[in-house]
N, C-alpha and C positions, 0 to 999 in steps of 0.2 A: 209162872204166875200172870194171869190176867190182871191189867191195871185196872181198879175201880174206877168207874167215870159216870156221869150222869149229867143232864142239861143243867142242874144246880151246882154240881160239883164236877167242872170238867178238868182234865189233866193239863199242866202246861205243855205247850208245844216242845219246849226243851228236853221234857221228861221222855214223852213219846219219842222224838228223834234218837236220844241216848239209850230207851230200850230197843229201839230198832236196829241200831249200829252194835249195841251188845249181841243181839241175837245174830244178827249177819256176819260178824267177826268170829262166831263160833264155827262157822264153815271151814272146811279143810282146804288148802289150795288144791287146785285141779288143773291139768294139762288140758288146754283146750286148742284146737285147731281154726284158724281164721286168715283173712286176707289183709294185708296192711293198706288202708286206703288213704291213710293221711299220716306223715310224720312231722311232728311240730318240736323243732329242736329249740331249745332256750338255752340263755347263757348259763343260766342256775343248773344245780344238781338233778333237779326232777324234769324228765321229758315226758310229753304226752303223744300217745298214738291212739288212731282210730281202727279199730279192728271190725270186719263185716265176715258174716258167716259166709262160706265158700258157696251155699246153695241158695238161701234165704235172704230176704232183706232184713237182716238184723244186724246191727252195729252198735258197739260199745266204746266208751272211752278207758283207754289203759294208761295209767302212770308208771313210769319207771325210772330208773337212774341212769345216769351217762354210761357208768360201767356195765351193766347191763346190756345196753344199746351197742355199746362198742364191742363187747364179748360176742356178740351175734355176728360179727363180720360186717361186711358192706351189704346193707340192706336198702331197698329202693320200694317206692311205692308201686304196690301190685304183687309185692313177694307173699307168697303163703308161708306163715310160720306156726310153729308149736310153742305157746306160752304158759309158763305155770302163775297162774293167777289166782289171786284171794279178793271176793267182794270186799267192800267198806261202803261206809257212809260218810259224806261230809257234812256234819252238822250245820255248818254256817249255811250251806245251801239246800241240805235235804236231798243232795243228789246221790244218786248210786254210781259208784265207779271200781274199778278194778286194779289193784295193784300187783305187777308184773315182777317177779323176781328171778327168772330166767326166761330167755328167748332164743329159739332155735328156727333157723331156715326148715322148712318142711317141703317134701315131693320138689316140684319145680323150683320153689324158691331156694331148697337146698342146692339144687344145681346152677342157678342163677347166681347164688352166693360165691359157689366154689369158682365159677367163670369169671365173676367180676374181680375177685382177688387175685385170680392167674393174669387178667387182664393188666391189673394195675401193676404186678411184678414185671411182665414183659413190656408194658409201657416205661416204667422206671429205667428199663435196660436201653431205651431208645429204639426198639423195635418198630415203632409205629411214627418214628420221625418223619415229618413231610420232605425234609430235605433230601432222604435218600432213595425217594421214589423214583422210577425211571419213567420216562416217557415211552408210549408206545409208538412203533414205526408206522410210518403212515401207510405203506403196503407190504405187509411181512412175507418173505418168502415161502415159507411153510408155520402152519398154525398148528400149535399142540393142543389137543382138547382131551382133558381126563375127566371122564362121567362114568356113571353106571350103564352097563350094557344094555342096549335096546330101551333106554329110558326116554322119556318125554323131553328132558333138558338135553340128551345129545341130538334128537330129531331137531328140535328148534334151533339148536347153534349151526348144524350142518345146512338145514334148509335156508335159514336167513342169511348165513354168511353167503352160500352159492347163489341165492337171489340177488345179493346187493353186489357180489364180485364172482362171476362164473369161473373166472381162471383161478381162484383161490385152491391152494394145496393144504389139506387138513389131514395132519397125523393123528389118529385116535387112541387112546389107551384106556382100557375098560379097567375099572376097579369096583369093589365093593365102596357103597356111599353112605352105610351106617352098620352098626354093630363094631365088637372087638377087634374083628380083623381089618377094619376099612383103613385104620390110620397106616398100617404096614404097607397095604396094597397101594395106597395115594402117595405114600413118601416113595415107593419105588416108580411108580408110573411117573412122578415128577421128577427123579432124578434120571430116568431114561430120557425123558425129553430134554432135560436140561443139557445132557451130554451129546443130543443131535446137533451138528453144526448149522444147519440151515433153519432149525427152528427159531424163529424171532419174537414169538409171543406163546405163552401157555394159558389157557382157560381152564379153571377148575370151575364144572358145572353140576349143580343137583337141584332137583325141584324142590317146592317146600315139603315140610313136615313138622312134627312136633319138637320139642326142646330137645328129647332123648335121642331122636332121629339124626339131631345136626350135630350131635355132642362132638364126632369125630372133628369136625371143622373148626373146634376150639380147642384141641389138642395141642400140646405145648411142642409136642416133637414134629407135628406137621408145621405149624406156625414157623419154628425155627427152620426147619428145610425150606419154607418159601422164602424166609429172609436171606437166606445163603443163596439163593438163585441169581445167577448172573442174568438170568432171560426176565423179560418183565412178565409177571405174572397178573391174570385178572381173575377176580373170585366173582363168581355168579352163583350164590348159594340162596336156595329158597325163593321167598317173596320179599317185597320191600321192606317188612316190617321186620324179617329175621336177619340178626346181625352177629354171626359168629365172629369168633376172634380173627378168622383169616380175613374178613374183609378189613381189617384194619392194618394187617400187615401186607398185604396185597397192594401191588403198586396201582392198581385201579379196581375200583369197587363198581361191580354193575348190579342192577337191581333184580335183573332176572336173567335166566340164559339167553333169551331174545335180544335183551339189552346190551349183554357181552357181545353178541354176534355184530351187532351195529357199531360197537366201538372199536372193534378190532381191524374190520375192512371199511373202506369207503364205498360209497353208494356209487355205482359205474353209470348209471344215468344221471346222477347228479352232476359225477364229475365231468361227463362229455359235455352236458349243458353249461358247466363253468367254463371247460376248454372252449367251447362254441363261443360263448359270450367274450372271453378273452381274446379269440381270433378275429372276432367283430370288431372289438375294440381296437386289437392292433392294426387291423385293415384300415379303420377309420383315421387312426393316428398317422399311418403310413400316408394316407390319400392326403390328409391335411399338411403333412411336411411338405408333400411334393409339390401341392397346390401353392404354399407359401414360399418355397424356394423358386418355383417357375417365376411367381410374381416378382421376386427380388431380383432375379435374373432380368426379367423384361425392364424393370426400373433401371437397372445398371446399364443394360444395352441402350436405354434410351438418352443417357446423359450424353453430352456434346463430346466429352473426351473419348468415349467408346465410338461413337458414330464417327469422328475424324481424329483418330489418335495423333496426327502429325499436326493438328491446328495449335495443339499446347505449345509446339516447339518453334512456332513461328515467330512469336515475341523474342524467343531466345537465339534465334537464328540473326535476327536484326541485332541485338545486343552484342553478339559474338562478333559479328562484322564491324560494329564500331570501336570494339574493343581492341581487335586485331588492327585496325587503321591506327587506331591512339598508340597502339604498342609498336608499330612500325616507325611512327613518327618520332616516338620517343627514343626508340633503339638508333635512328639515323641521328638524331640530335647527339645523343651521347657518345655517339661513334665521332661525329665531327668533333666534340669536345674532347673527347680524350685525343683524337689525332694531333689537335692542335697543341694540346697539353705536353704529348710525347714530342713533338717538333721542337718546342721551346726548350724541353729537357735536354733533347739531343745537342741542339744547339748550345747550350750551356755547358753540356759535357764536352762538345768540342772545342769549345773557347778555353776549357781549362786542359787541353790534351797539350803535351810537349809538342807533337807534331805541328798545332797551330801556332805556338811560341816559333817555332823553326822558320815556318813558312812566312812569320813576320820580319825575318832577316838575322834572327840569333842563331847560335851555333853552342855545343856541347863538347867541352874539351876533356879528353881523359887520357891517363897515363898507359902504358903498356899493359898494366895490369887490370883496366877498365874503371880505375879510380877516378871519379870526377874531379876536375881542376876547377876550383871556383875562387880562386885567389892566387894573386903572384907569388906571394910566399911558398906556393905550393910547389911552384915549378923550378927549375935550375936551367941553367946554359948549357945547351947541347942535349937536352933531353927530348927524346922523341914522344910526340905527342899526336893524338887524332883528334880531328874537329867533325862531328856529325852535324850535317846540314839536312834542309827539307828533303834535298833529292839524293844526297849519298854522302860521303866522308872522304876528308882531307887527313893526309899524313903528314905532319909538321915537325920542324926540328926548331928548337928554341935556341936564336942567337942572342937574344939580348933580353934582358929584365927590367923593365921599366914600371916602379911601382908610384904610385900616386898616393898623395897624403889624402885622409877622409876630409 
């Protein structure tokens, strides 16, 4: 029933708002599709989303609960979703809003949500850990390339690699790069190059495409196969904005196939220039070293000791002569001193010798057994004795004994 009103009897605003709210809330919930352009996460139970029509410039505010938002999986701004909404009126502000009771990713949004969930699972397992990523060799012996047959990506990699390093050896394995059979072929090609002993780096390359086209490069099987490789793997999928899961597990992500070619081989012209510059620096350093050493040699040769090496010995020769002269005098004096002392010692020894005593007129008496007779009482009358003199011996016979009193 319409509310009666007139300028004289207008209806209160609260009545009109409540009537509008009652009418709007009689509408049934409806599934709508839109793109999330803003997600306002709050600490309370109620969360707010801003949805925009996928074609027109129409946007609305949607309120939902934390439970509904979490049940929808990982959602990001830009995701297309299907939402079960019911309109309502906020009586305090009079604004129209929608309450969402169920939320699901739709179309690409559903694919993005699935990829995001898979990405979080693999990340939790450590497949994206930067610590396990290997460095690319400076100059690989052989480059493995996995790409579509006759694709622009193949042409870009081959042309840029050979332009930068003409002697590079490339082993190409063709594979499907989209569709259901692509994953199996990509894994087979990867394992074949991994088994080749001379392949030092592997490039997986594909041009740009839609999200569905690039799905094989977010496949869990392919990601795990790349993680298990001992050979460094370079991911060169799509354009700069394309980020399949392969980019996260690969040892190096290249923004484009052309960029991958620049990353795996050095530029021969640039390296030649570096080599020439290093050679010039080396020649300059060697020249400076030789110049400095020649200057030092000239300084050494100009020193007096090197001009006349014997000049430094002249003073030593003079001191040596003086020392020899002093040594000779000292030795002669010491010899004279020792000779005089030896003479005195000999004289003292000779003075103590029995022969010297005999030379002074004394004699030594001894009996037939050689026993010295030093007292009269030691002899007897008629005893045969011998007297040793300075120049010989006398044989004596005792005829009489005369003992004197002391």
